[in-house]
C-alpha positions in Angstrom: 92.5 94.2 129.9 91.2 94.5 133.5 94.5 96.1 134.5 93.7 99.2 132.4 90.0 99.7 133.3 90.6 102.2 136.0 92.7 104.3 133.7 90.1 104.1 130.9 87.4 105.1 133.4 89.4 108.1 134.6 90.3 109.2 131.0 86.7 108.9 129.9 85.6 111.1 132.8 88.3 113.6 131.8 87.0 113.6 128.2 90.3 112.3 126.8 90.6 110.7 123.4 92.0 107.2 123.7 93.3 104.5 121.4 93.5 100.8 122.4 96.1 98.4 121.2 95.6 94.6 121.7 97.8 91.7 120.9 95.8 89.6 118.4 98.4 87.1 117.3 102.0 86.0 118.0 104.3 83.9 115.9 107.2 82.1 117.6 107.9 83.5 121.1 106.3 86.7 122.1 106.6 88.9 125.2 102.8 88.9 125.9 100.0 86.6 124.8 97.0 87.5 122.6 94.5 89.6 124.6 97.2 91.7 126.2 96.1 95.3 126.0 97.5 98.8 126.2 95.7 102.1 126.1 97.2 105.5 125.1 95.4 108.8 125.6 95.8 111.9 123.5 98.5 113.2 125.9 100.6 110.1 125.3 99.9 108.6 128.8 100.0 104.8 128.8 98.1 102.1 130.7 98.9 98.4 130.3 101.4 96.7 128.1 101.5 94.7 124.9 105.2 93.7 124.9 106.6 94.0 128.4 108.2 97.3 127.4 110.1 96.3 124.2 107.8 98.0 121.6 105.6 100.3 123.7 107.3 103.4 122.4 106.5 102.5 118.8 102.9 101.5 119.8 102.4 105.0 121.4 103.3 106.6 118.1 100.9 104.3 116.2 98.1 104.9 118.8 98.5 108.7 118.6 98.1 108.4 114.9 94.9 106.4 115.3 93.6 109.1 117.6 94.5 111.8 115.2 92.9 110.3 112.1 90.3 108.1 113.7 91.8 105.0 112.0 92.0 101.3 112.8 94.9 99.2 111.9 97.0 96.1 112.4 100.7 96.7 113.0 103.3 94.0 113.2 106.7 93.8 114.9 108.9 90.9 114.2 112.4 89.6 115.0 113.5 89.8 111.4 112.4 93.4 111.0 115.0 96.1 111.3 112.3 98.2 113.0 111.8 95.5 115.6 115.5 95.8 116.6 115.2 99.5 116.6 112.4 99.5 119.1 113.8 96.6 121.2 111.9 93.5 120.1 114.5 90.8 120.3 112.5 87.9 121.8 112.6 85.9 118.5 109.0 86.2 117.5 106.5 88.4 115.8 103.6 90.1 117.4 100.5 91.5 115.6 98.6 94.3 117.3 95.1 95.7 116.5 94.8 99.4 117.2 91.6 101.4 117.3 90.4 104.7 118.7 87.8 104.3 121.5 84.4 105.8 120.9 83.0 106.7 124.3 
């Protein structure tokens, strides 16, 4: 989380809308441990990582949707999901992410 604080501070000062994605659970092997965080601003700029790069593109799409409709959600990417292969998650596990828009 600390790795994204300077970006969050800058985006807040710029008045950007931001969504935060956090790893809340993993099953099997996972690319990042619970607590890993990634922030996405309304322009699609990214800070941090929740998967070391393998699902970040899909997380950006989900985060932008959270910003647009001010929703919170849990999304899951797993080894057995066709979607996981499509976005590059092939580490053999399942990751659960909690996404929410930030309210400055």
